[in-house]
N, C-alpha and C positions, 0 to 999 in steps of 0.2 A: 504492499498497502504505500503511496505515496505520501510524502513529509508536507502536509500540512504549514500556513504562511503563521507564524505567530508576527500578530502585532501587538504593539503597544498603541491606545489612545490615549493624550493628555488635551485638554479642555476642563472647564473650571465650571463646566454648567452642568450639574450629572444627568439633566432630561437629551441634551444631545449626544453626552459618553452614552446612555442607552441607547440612541437612537442606530450611533453609529454599532455600537456592539450589533444588534438588535438582525441591521441590514450584514455587513460581514460576517455573525459564527451561520448566518445563512446559509451559507457558500461551502457546500465538500471541504474546497481545498485552504478558505481561512479558517486561523480561527486568534479569539481576541484573547493573550494570557491575561495582561492584565490593564493598571486607566491609573493615571495620576489628573490631582488635579493643578500641580503650580508646576513652575520648570525646575525646583530643584526636585522636586516630588518623582520626575518623568526624569533625574541624569543613575536620581539615586534609583528607584522599578529598574529602567534597565539594562543600571549592571549589572543587579540581583539579575533580571532573566532569560536577557539577549536577546532580547527580536529582532524578530529580521523589520522586520517599520515596526518605526514613529508615526503614526499617523497628527499630529498637535498643528490647531492653534496658534495662530500668533501673537492672539492679545493674551496674556493669561499670565498670571503673577511672580512673585519672585526675580521670574528672570525670560525674559520671550520667547517664541518660539523660535525664532532666528541663531538667537542666544546660546542656544541648546541643540541646534544643530550643528555647530561650527564646534560643541563638546564632546555630542556624541561621538565626532567624527576623528575623535583622539582617543575616547575613555570607551568606544563601545563601538570599532570599526565595525563590523562588521554588519550594522543597523546601520539603515538606510529612511531617513528624511523624507513625511512624504506633511509639504503647509497645508493648510485651511486657513483661509480668513477671508472676515465679511468689508475687508477694502483693498480687493485687485488692484493695484500698480505697476506702473512696466518695472520702473526701477526698482521697486522690493521684487519682485520678480527676479529680478538678474542679484542683491542682495542677497539674497534664499538659494542661487543656487549657486553664488561664490561663500556662501556661509556653507555650504556641506549637503543640502534640501538633492535630493532623485526628483522631487514633486510640486506645482507648484495649482491649486485650487483655491476658487470662491464657494463658496461655504452651504451655496444653494449648488455645488453640480451634482446630477444626478447622481441619485446614489449604486449604479448599475457605470456609470462610465469611474465612479472610483473606485470600487472592485477591478474591472481593469483593469487603470493605472497600477493599481500594486500589486498586479502580479506583469506588466510591463516592470518596478522599480527592481519586483524580487529577479526577476530574470536580467539583472544589471543595467537596463536603460533609463531613460530623462520622459515628466513629460510632464510638459506645460501648456496647458488645457488641452489642445486637441490637437497638440504636436507629439512626437515620440522621438527619441534623438538618444543613438549613442552616444560613445568616448569620442568619435571622430566629428561625429554632426555639435555633440555639442561647443569641444572646446574653439569652432569660431564663431561658433552664439554669443557665446561670453565675449572675443574680441570684439566681435559686431555692438551687443551693448557696452562694453566699455568706451568706443568710439562714438556713444552714441548720447551717453549721459557726459561728455567731457573728463570723463576720471583720466588722471594722465599718471604713467609709469613713473610706481617708488608708493602711489594711492593703496595699493589695491593686497595689501596686509591681511592677516587676519582676520582683525576690525573689520575689512572691508563695506562689510554689507547694512554696519553701523557707523557714520565715520566718525564717531566723536569714540574721545579716547575713556574707559575707566570713568576720569574725574571729572572731563564736561560732563560725562550724561549721569553722575552728582546731582551735579549743578546742573542739567536741566529737569531733571526731577524738584529741588527744591525751586528754579524759574513756573511749572505747573500749579507747583502748590503760592504760590504769590507772593514769595516771598522779595527781598529785595538784596540788595548787592552786601549789603551789611550785614544783615542777618542772615547769610550762605554766605559767609565770611566766616562771624558765632558759631552757625550751627559744624561747620566742616573745620575751623580751627586754623583757620589758614587766613590771610593779611586781602583787607577790601581791594587793593591792586591787582590779587593772583586772582579775586573770582573774573573783577570789570578786564583782565582780560585774556580769562579762557570763555570769559562772555564775544566775546567779541571775537574769537574763530570759533563760537559753535555756529553766530551767523554768518559765518563765513564757506563755511562746511557745509554748512545746507541755502548758505546761497538765499536769506532772507533778509529782511529788513529790519525788526524789533522784536522784541522777546517773545510780546505775544502770537504773533506767525511762527515764533520756533517754537512754542509749547505747542503752538494747532499742530505741526507741521508731526510734529514727536506724539503725539494722543491717533491722529490718525492712522498712522501708522501701527499705534498699538507700538511703539516704545512707552514707553509709560502710560498706562493705563487708573484712565477717568475716576474710577474709585480709588484713586490711592490717593487724585489728590482732595479728596475734600476729608481727609484727615489733622488739618494745620491750620493751629484757636480758631476752631471752630465758634467762636467768639464773639468777630469782626462781624459775620453774614449771615447767622448763624449758618444752614447747612449746606450753606449753597460755597462753592470754597474765591477764595481773592481776587480779583485779578495779575498776572505780571506788572509786577511792578517798573521802574522806569529805573 
């Protein structure tokens, strides 16, 4: 009997995980071996179970799906990431594939299409919506997307899928919570000028004009979860997160 393809589902919505599990387990050659609700848990469970496929949302707590995909590449090298997202963006597709994903789909993908993609990925191919590629086709596709998005040589390091350093991501998360540069400096134990320097770098890398645009950019791509922006100083505006400050 042919060994079934083992799958780990990662999503913070139990109902969505249940729907995926039912669809996948209905196939004779597929089996869901585990579930996780955030990025850290996904890595832990993946290390324990060594699934062939990790099917996950981009927008998950603690660590987004693209970051998990990159970590899987090193920590569970036999696992292959299939990314699902509610925000389908060409540039994020590119960064997902650079991060190590083998497939990328919007969350409204038809169930049978997703099932077929899982089989293609298990066979070593890459799937983006209706396009299936092997290694030979993926390389020129990545090169074309690199040129399309104006990424220069030397910028495509391990963090290329999120073009910000870990410290810049930390500052961006504080920005989405409405903290001023002074407040961020106090929170992180760094100087006000250092925060300003990082802020300049963030705006340049994201090609946006101000803090509000940077916050929206991060939220739309799932780098920062909207739920996580609602925890800072709720007494200011009730349950609503304050707007980013200059």
